N, C-alpha and C positions, 0 to 999 in steps of 0.2 A: 459474400458480406462486404468485402472491400468495394466491389463495383457499386453495390447499393449505397454505401456510405458516400462514395465519391459523387454519385448522381444526386443524392440529397444535398450535399454541400454545394455542388455546382448550381443547383436550382436557387439556393439562397444567394449565391454570388450574382446570378443573373438578375434576381429581384432587387439586389442592393446597389448595383452600379452598372453603368454602361461601359462600353469599350473605351470611350474617351476618358471617362472619369478614372478608369483603371490606370491608364497611362499617366494622367495628371497626378494621381495619388502616388503612383510608383516613383515619379520624379521627386515628389515632395518628401517621401519617406526614405529614399535611398541616400543616406549620408555618405555612403561609400563602403566598399568591401573592407578596406583597411581602417578607415576612420571610425567605423562603428564596431570594430572588433573588440573583444574583451577576453582576458585570461585571468581566471580565478583559481586559487588553490585553497582547499580546506584541509587543515590538519585535524585529524580525529584520533584521540586517544581513548581506548575502550577497554574497560575491565568488566568481566561478566562471571558471576559465580552462581551456579545452580546446584542445589542440594535436593535430590529426589529422595524424599523420606521413605522409610521402610513400611509405612502403613498401607501402601497401595502397590499391588503387583504390576500396575501399568500395562493394560492390555495392548499388545502390539508395540510396546516401547523398548528402547535399548536397555540392556541390563546394567549399563553404566549408571551408578547411583550418584556420582559426584563429578561435577564439571567445573573447571575454573581455568580461565585464560585471560591474558592481558596482551593487547596488540596496539600497534600504531599504524594509522592509515594516512596516506597522502592522496588526495582526490583533486586532480587538475582538470578543469573544463575550459575549453576554448570555444568561442562563438564568434564567427565573422559577421560583418555587416552584409548587406546585399548589394550586388552590382546595380547601377541605375538602369532604368528602362522599364518597358511594360512587364517583363518577366525578370525579377531580380534573383540572382543566384548567389549561394553562399555555402559555407561548410561549418559543421559543428564537430568537435573532436574531444576526446577525453583520454586520460591516462591515469590508471589507478595503481597504487603500490601498497601492499600490506606487509608489515614486519612483525614477527613474533617477539614479544618481550618476555613472556613467561607462559609455560605450558608444561605438560607432562603426559606420558603415555596413558595414565589412568584418569586424566582430567580433560581429554579432548572431547569434541562434539558440541561445542557451544555455538558453532556456526560462524565464529570469527575467523578461523583459519582452516585451510584444507588439510586433509589427513593423508599421510603416505601409506604405502602397502604394509608398513610395520606398525600401523596404528598410532604414529606420532605426528604431531603438527608440523607442517612445513615451516622452515625458518623465514621464508618470504614467498610472496606470490604477486603477480602483476597482471594487468589486463588493459588493453587499449582498443579504441574503436573510433569510428567516424561516421558521419552521415552527411550526405549532400542535401541541400535544401533549395527550394524555389518558392518565390512569393509573387502573387498577383493581387494587387490591392491589399485586402486584409485576410487573404487566404494563403496558408503556408503548407507545403508538402515536403516531408522529409523521407529519405530512403537510406537505410544503413542501420547503424546501432542507435536505437532510439529508446526513450523512456516515457511511455504513455502514462497519463495520470487521470484516469477516468474510473468510475465505480466498478466496471467489469474487467478492467485491465490496468492495474496499477503496480508497476515494479517499484520496489522500495529500497530504502537504505537503512533499515533498522539494525543491521549488523555493522561490520567495519567498513565495507565498501558497497557502493550502490549496485543494484541489478540493472541489466539492460536486456532488450530483446532486439532481434534482427528482422527488419521488414520495413513496411511503410507506415507513416503516420500523417494524417491530415487534420488541420485545424482551421476553421473559418469563422471570422467575426464580422461579416459583411452587414449584418442587421444589428441595430442597437440593442444591447442587453441580451443578445442571443449568441451562443457559441455552438458550432457544429463540429463534431469530431468523427473521425473514422480511422481505421488501422487494420493491418494484416501482418502477421509475423509467423515464422516457422521454427525459430530457435532462440536461445537466449544465453546470457552470461550471468551466473549466480554471483552473489556477493562474496562467496567463499570458494571460488573456483577460478582457475586460469583458462578454462575451456570457453572460448568465445562462441562456439557453435554447439553449446550444450542443449540437451533436450528441454522442452517445455512439457509440463506434466499437469495432470489432475492431481492436486496436492494430497488429499486423503486417500484417493485410489492408488496413488503412486504408479500411474501408468502413463506412458508417453502419448502426447498429443502431437500429431503431425503438423497441424496448423491451426491458427485461431484468427478470426476476423471480427471486428466490432464496429459499431456506429451508434451515434446518439447526439443528443442536443441538451443544452442547459440554458434556461431562461432565468436571468437574475435582475430583478428590479426592486431594490430595497423598499419595503421590508419583506418582500415575497420572492421566493425562488422555487423553481421546479425543474426536474430533469427526467429524461427517459433514455435508456441505453439498452442495446442488445448485443450479445456476443454468441458466435458459433464456435465451439471447440470440436473440431472435425471428428466425427464418429463417436462423440461422447454425448453432447447435449447442446441445446439452445437455452440461453438464459436471458431474462428480461428484467430490467431494473427500473423502478420508479421512485421518485423522491419529491416531497413537498415540504417547504419550510415557511413559517410565518412568525413574525415577531410584532409585539405591540409595545410601543414606548409609553409608559404610564406617566412618567415625568422625567426630569433631567437626570435623576439618580437611579431610576428603576425601569426594568424591561421584563416582560413576560414573553416566552418563546415556546414554540412547539415544532416537532419534526416527525414526519411519517415516511418510512422507507421500506422497500420490500423487493425481493427477488423471486421470480417464478422460473423454475427449471423444468424442461421437458427433454426426454431422451431423444437422440437423433442419430441418423446413420447406422453404423454397426452396433451402437449402444454398448460400447466397451465397458462402461461402468454399470450396465444393467438399467433397471427401471428406477430413475431418479426423479420422477415427476413430483412436484410439490412446491409449496409456497413457504418462504420464510420472511417474516416482517418484524419491524420494531417501531415502537412509538415512544417519543420522549417529550417531556414538558418540563419547563424550568422557569426560574425567576432569578434575575440579576439585580443586585442592589449595591451601588458603589463598587467596591472591590470584590464583593461576594457573588458567587454564582452557584446555585444548587439545581441539580437535574435529577428527575425520576424517569426511569426507563423500563419498558416491557418489551420482551422479544419472544417469538414463538416460531418453531419450525414444524410445519404440518406434514413433512415427508417422512417416510420410513427409512430414509438414508440421511447422512449428514449433508448440510449444505457444503458442496465442494467447489473448488475454484482453481485458478491458475497457480502452478508451482514451478520449481526449477529442477535442474538435473541432480543436485545434491539433496533434493527433497526439502529445500527451504521454501517456505511459502512466500508469496507476494502478499500484498494487503488488498486484494481485489474483492473486498467485502465491506461495504459502507453501511453498517448497522450500529445502533447505539450500544448494544451490549457486547459488541465485538472489540470495543476499544480498550480491552484489557492488555496487560503486559504479557500474559501467558495464554489462558484459555479463551475460547471464542464463543462458547455457549450456543453452538450450532449443531448439536448432536441430533440423532433421529428422534423426532417427536418431542424435542426439548422445549421447555418453557423457562424463562428466566426473568428476574427483576433486578434492577440496579438503582443505587443511589450514589450520586457523585457530588462532591463539594470542591470548588475551586476558589482560590483567593489570589488577587493581584495586589501586591504590596505597594503599588503606586498610590493606593488610597492612604497609606501610612507614610508617604513621602519617600518610599524606596523603590523607584522605578527599575524594572528589569527583573525583579524577583517574583516568582509565582509558586503556588503550592497546590497540589492535587491530592485528594483522598477519595477512594472509590471502593464500593463493595458490590459484588454481583453474586447472586444465588441462582443456581439452575437445578431443575428437577424434572421428573417424568421422562427421562431418557430411556428409550426402548428400541434396541437394535435387533430384536429377535425376529422381526418381520422382513429382514433383508434376505434376498435370494441367496442360496448356497453358492451359486456361481459368481456372486458379486464380490468385488475386491474389498467391500466394507464388511463382509460376513465375519462374525466372531470378534469384532473390535469393541462392541458395546453389548452389555447385558440387558435385562428386562426392567431394571429399576435403578438406573444410574442417577446420581445426584452429586453435586459439587458446589464449591463456593471459592471465590477469590477476593482478596483485598489488596489494593495497590496504594502506594504512597510515592509522590514525586516532589522534589524540591528543585527548582530551576532558577538559575541566575544568568543574566546577560549583561556584561559590562557595557555601560551606556556612552562612555566618552574616554578620551585619552588614547595612548598608544595601544592599549589592550581592548579598544572598542570592538564589540562583536564577540569577544571571548565568552563562550557559553559553557556552563557546568550544569550537568543533570545528575542527580542522585535518585535512583529508583529502587524500590523494594516491593516484591510481590510475594504473597503467601497463597497457595492453592491447596485445597484439600478435597478428596473425592473418595467414593466407595469403589469397590472392585468392579462394578458394572459400568464404570465411566472410563472412557478412553484416555484422557489426560491424567497424568500421575500427580501424586502429592509432591509439593515443591515449595522450597524457600529460595528466593532469587534476589540477588543484589546486582545492580549495574551502576557503574560510575563512568560517565561519558563527558569528555572535555573536548570542545571544538573551537578552533580558531581560524576564521576566514582571512585570507590574504588576497588583496586585489593587486595583481601584477600590472595590468593596464586595462 
C-alpha cells in the first residue's frame, strides 16, 4: 500500500512541476532550518467523570461502574524549517507529560492516565518522539513518530495526551486544490501510555495488527469537495472510503449544505477478524442562518459485524471513522446492521456580539442492531444481541478568549447521556468533561 501511495503521489508531482521548478520553488520556500523553526506548548487540564448506570449490564464492558479522574497535560511540539536546496531536510519532535491531579483505585479507566499492576493510576507518565522530514517542491515525506490525519487513519487527542504512530507519512499538494496522502506504520503510542512501540489494533476486535498502509486524495474547490482513501490492515481487511460535500449559498446570511460519506470493508489475508464484508454510510443535510446551524443525519451499517477500525495498545480508539452519526461523545452507532438518525443544532454567539463562544446540542437514535449472524470464531461474537437499540444526547459549551494575555485560552464543558437495552454493546452512561487548554508560543 505504501508503494502504491508513493507512486500515485509521485505521478502528481511529475504532472505539476519540472525539475527546474522544483529547485526554484525549493529555494523560494526554504527560509532556513533555524529561521522557520517553531516551538509550541499546549497546557491541557482535563476532568472526566463517567457514571455507568445500572440499567444495562454492558456486554463485554468493564464491571467498573464509576470512573472519575482529573489530570494535567503538557504537550510540546517542535517543528524545524527546511534546509535550502532541491531537497529540503528538517525534523519534527514532541515531548508529552501527564500528571495525576485526582484519581482513586475504584475510579480509574477514563483513558486519561495509565494504570499500574495494583489497579491504581500512575502519578505521572511521559512520552517523546521525533520524525525526520524531507521536502521537494510541495511534497513532504516524514519518517518516525507521525500523526496522520486522514479518514482511514486519524490518531487523535481526545484524552489528555495525543496519540502517534511510527512509520512513514507522505503529503503532496503539487496540483491546485488537490492533496495526495500516503502512509505506512507498524506501531503506535497511545494517549494514556508510556509505550512508544505499542501495538496498533483493530479496535472492536481487540486484536493486534502487524502493519497498516493507506493512500488517498482529497479535492477541495469551494463549494464542492470530494475524497477517496483506502487502507490495508494486514491480515484483517481492506477498507475504502468516499466522501462528497456540496454547499449552496442562498444569500449573505444563509447556506444549505449536504454531505455523503461511506466505508466499504472486505476481509483480507488471514482474515483474523473473520468475514467483515459490508458497507456503512451516512448522509447529512443542513441549513445555516447567521449564527444558527441545524443538521439532520442518517446512517446505516449493512454488515453483520460492527464497522471496525484502528485502535491502540490500551484499547483506546482513534477517530478513523468520518461519518455523521459517529460524531458523538460516547457511542458511534456503527453496530451490526444498525440504522440511526441524528439531529444537531449549533449556535455561534458571534451573531450576538460574543465572538469565541459556541454551543452544541445533539440527539442520535439507533435501532435494528443484530449481532447474532456473527461467526462463532469471530472476535465480535456475543457482544451484540438480536434487537439492540440505544440513544445519546450531547451538550457542549465552548469559549475561546479572543484577545489579551489569555488569548487562545479555551474552555469546553461537555455532557453526554447514553441509554441502551441489554442487546447493545455500549453501556448506559452519564458523562461530564471539563477541558481547559492554553497554547503558549515559545518561538
